N, C-alpha and C positions, 0 to 999 in steps of 0.2 A: 517435411510438415509445416503448414500454416501456424503462426501464430495467430492466438488466439486475443481478440482483441480487448482491452481490459478497457473495464467498464463496472467496476468495482466501487462505492461507495469509502472515501476519505475523508478521515476526520483529522482537521488541521485545530489544532490551538498554541497557545504561549504556555511553555512551561518556565516557571521560573527558578523553579531547582535547575534544571538543566543552561538555564538563558539562553533559550532556544526555541523554534518556532518545532512543534512534533506533528508530526503526520502519521496515523496509525491508518493500516486496511485489517479492519474487523473479520471479514470476511477468509483472509488469508494468515492463521494463526503466525503470532510471532514476525508480521512484515509492514514495518516499521521504517522509517526514518525522520531527520532529523534537518535545520538548517540554519542560518542566521536570520533570515528574512522570509517569506510566507514564502513568495516564489521558488525560491531554494530548494524551502523543506519539500514543496511541491513537486520539483523537476526531481531533486533523490528518490521519493517514493516510486517515482514514476519506473526507475532503473529498477528498484528494489522489488520492484512486481514484478518485475518481467525477469529477471533473476529468478528469483520467489517462484513463477511459473515453468520456468526452463530446468532447475532441478527440480521440479514435482514429476515433469516429464522426464526425464533421466533415468528417477529413480522409480517409476511404474506407480505413480501416486495420485492418487484422485485427484482433479482443482475444481473447487466448487464453482457453480454457475452463480455468476453476478446475481443477487437478486434486487437490486436498484436500494431505492433509500430504506434506512434500515431504522435508522432515528429521529425523530422528533421532537425540535428543540419547546 
């Protein structure tokens, strides 16, 4: 099976409580990662997004279509 392109919005921010950058993917419930740097959090969430999608496929659960930009600053 071909892997779907990962085109989901990622929200990346500093968490003082966690003392780390947090990367969240709002369209994939529970999909988030952290990192000591902005780049590390982004790299980690890319891995977690792929694992989220693979797990949903294995469990025959729906995978949301990316909607593009969801929030505006």
